[in-house]
N, C-alpha and C positions, 0 to 999 in steps of 0.2 A: 550667683548669690540667691536669687529669688525669682520665681515665676509668678507674674500677675495674671489672673483670670478676670475678665470683665465682659459685660455686654452693654450696648449703648442704645440710646434713642437715635432717631434720624439726625444726621449732621446737617441741621438746618437752623438758621436764626441763632438765638441765644444758646440753644443746646449745643450747637457746633462750637461756639466760643468756649464754653465751660468744659466740654468734653475734651477738646484739643489741649486746653491748659492742664487738665488732670493728667492726660496721657504723657504730655511733655514733661511734667514734673516727675512722673515715675521713671521715665527714661534716664533722668539725671541723677537718680539715687545711687547708681553703681554701674560701672561699665558692663557688668555681667547680668544686668536685668533682662529678663525675657517677659514680653507682654503678649498674651493671646486674647484676641478680641473675637467673641463668639456671637453670631447672629448676622442676618443679611439685610439690616435696615439701610435705607438710602444713605449713600455717602461712606459707609463703613469700609467697603473694599478699597475705595480710593484713598482714604486716610491710612489704612494699613500699608498700602504700597508706598505712600509718601513718607511715613514715619518708620518704615521697615518693621512692622509688627506682624506677628503670625495671625492668620485669618482663618476662622472656621465658620462658614456660613450656615451649616446644618445644625439647627437646634429644634427642639420640640415646642410647638406653639399650641396654645389653647384657642378656642373660637374668639375670645375677647382680645387676642393678640399678645397676651402674657406668655412668658417663656418658663418652662419648667426648670426647677432648680437642678434636678438630676441631669438634664441635658447640657447644663453648663459645667457642673462640678465633676461629673464622672469622666467625660471625654477630656476635659481640661486637665485633670490630674494625669490621665494617661498620656497626653501629648507633652506635658511639661518636661523640660530637660533638667530641672532642678529638683532637689528633694524637698524643698520647702515652697509652699504655695501661699499666695495672698489673693483671696477674692476681695476686690474693692469696687465699690460703686463708681461709675465713670464720671462723677461730678466732684470727686474728692481730690484736692491737691495735697501732696505729701512732700515733706522736706527732709533734710538730713537727719533730723531727730528721729524720724521713723526708722531709717536704716540702722541707726545706733541702737534703738530699742530692740529691733529684730535680732541683732547680733548678741545683745545681752541676754535676751530670753533664750535664744538658741544655745548659748553656752551653758545655761543652767539646766535646761530640760531636754530630754530626748524627744518626748512627745508633749505637745502643748497646743493651746489655742490662745492667741493674743488678740485682744479686742480693745477698743477705746472709744471714749466720747468724742464727738466732733465739735468743731467751732463753725457756726453758721455765719456767713459773711456775704454781703452783696459784692459780686464781681461782675461788672457790666462789660468790661473790655478784656481782650486777650492780654495775658501777662507778657512782659518783655523779658524773656529768659536770657537775653544778652547782658542784662545789668548784673554786676557782680554781687549786689546785695539784694537780689529779688526775694530770696528766702526770708532774710531778716525783716525786710520791709513788710512782706505779707503777714508774717507771724505777729509783728507789732500791730498791724491793722486789725487782725483777728482779735487780739486781746483788747484793743482800744474800742473798736466799733462793733465787733461781732458778739455772739453769745455762745458760751459753751453749753451745749444741750445736755439734757439729763440722760440717765443710764439706759433708757429704752431706745435711743438712737444709735444703731450699730451699723457702721458703714464699711468696716474692713475686718477681715478675718485672716490671720496668719496661722498656718498649721502644716504639719508634715504630710507629704503625699501619702494617700491611703487611709488617712484618718476618717474620711467620709466615703463610704463605699455603697451605701444604700440610703435611699431617701423615700419618705412618703410623698404623696402627690401634691407637692408644694409648687407655687409659682412665684417668680421674682416680679417685683413691681407692685406688690400688695403687702400688707402687714403679716407678721408672725413667722415667716420662713426664717428670718435672721435669728429670732429668739429660739427657734427650734435648734439651730446649729449650736448655740451656746448650751442649751440643755443637753444635747446629745454628747458633747465633749465631757461635760460634768458627769453624765450618767455612765460614761465609759471609764470614769476615774482619771481622766486626763486633766492636768492642771490648766485652769483658765486664768490668764493673766490680764489684768486691767492696766493698760498703758496710758491712761488718760492724762496722768501727771507728766509723763515723759514725751508725749507726742501731741503736736498741734496739727490735727487733721482738719483741713479747711474745707468745709462743705459750701460750695458756691450756690447761693440761693437761686431757685428757679420756680417757674409756675407749674401748674398741674393741668394745663390745657389739653393734655393727651387723654384726659378722662372727661366724659360729658358732665359729670357732677363735680369736677375739680378735686380739691384735697379731700373733701368730705366723702366723695365717691371712692377714692383710693383707700381710705381708712375703713369704710363701712359697706362696700358693695358685696355682692355674692362671692366674688373671687377671694376677698379677704375672709369672709365667713367660712368659705371652703378650706382655706389655709388653716384656719383655727381648728376645724374639725379634723383635717388630715394630720395635723401636728399631734393630735391626741388631747386637745383641750389645754386649759390653763396650767395644769401641773407639768406639761412638757414645754412650757415657754419660759425661758430664763432671760435675764438681761445682764448688762455689765455689772450690775449690783450683786449678781450671784458669783462673780469671779472670786476664787479662793486665794489668789495672789494679786499683788499690785506692784507696778514698777514706778518708782519715783526717784527723787534725788539721792535717797539712801540705798538705792538698789532694789532688788526684788524682795518683797516682804510678804509674809502670810497675812491674809485678810481673815482675822480670827472670828469675825462676826458675819461672814458671808451667809451662814445658815439662817440668819434672821431675815434675809431678803423676802421670802414669801410672806412672812408676817407683816413686814413693812408695806408690801403691796396691798395687803388686805386693809391695813390701817389707812393708807392713802385713799383707797377706794371708798371706804366709809366716810372719810373726811370730805372727799370731793362730793359725795352724794349729799352730805349734810350741808355743805356750803352752797350747793346748787339749790337745795330746798329753801335755805334761809334767804338767798338772794331773790329767787323767783316768787316765793310766797309771802315774804315779809319785807325785805329791804327795798326792792324795786317798787312794790305797791306804796310803801311809805314815802319814797322819794317822789313818786307821781302825785300823791295827795298833798304833799307839802311844798311842791315846787314854787308855786306863786308866793307863798309866805316867805320861803327862804330867799327868793330873789328880791322880794321887797326889802329885806334887811341886808341885802348884799352878800348873802352867804353862798359862795360858790366853791367848787372843788379846788380851784387854784389857791384859795386861802389856806388849805390844809397842807400844801406841799412843803412848807418849811418845817412842819411837825413830823414829817416822815423820817425814818432812819436813813441817814445819808450813807451809812456804812453797809447797808444791806446789799447782798450780792445782786448784780444785774441778772435778770432772768428774761429769757425769751417769753413772748406772750403766750406761747403754747405750754409753757412749763410753770405757769403760775399756780 
């Protein structure tokens, strides 16, 4: 049915738990699933032997330890025994809705790229895959406790073998390489399908202790800036919002306004800059100067909670 390509962090601590859960979930999608795990991090060879996965230790590393995209995608496509490939980050749990979505998109298009938004969820313990309803329970938890992240969080890519044959000097584990993949498919005239409504891809929350500066370092260090330059700048970085088709309950439908995505990004950027200016230069100084007076009258933030819109969509704190 499908060949999965992925690369992993060392199988230690919490990373071992969430990566094993992800790999186990993929194995259960279809009897004919193939998984190729690339990279020689501690514990990878042992897990591949235990779960009967294909193992390719030789990948290209940079001095900071990141792996190049081309050393994952090019040999992975060559090794794959299936015509359709899915690169998926090794912390994503997939359920049967993913397999159904792949079949539907594949039946409609010869060449395509399928992507989708993820659901962030705290998963602290290994899943019990022996339970008959582990998938339904997990999806319900994601919808109840988790957050569906915005369009710039891209964690899986389904495409036909050979779609990606050349890559700029991008590395995995930093920003922008994933957005280049979406841009590249669109630039080649390949349909890009947003499967967010059809697929609940569960991202198991994790820390960023592998980077000295944590999450901020992953987002803003020199490797991320190098990815931005290698990709060709902002005009070569697309997100799920740029998909020209969507898959939902009504099937595959054209996204007639996908071409507005660049304008939306510029508007959001301007709005964020304005909001940041207002908060840092006006609102926060006002709160500091009036704190004693407000507290003397009992005016606290908690009093405003009943006035908020209870029907507003729940948003992750990074997506405000």
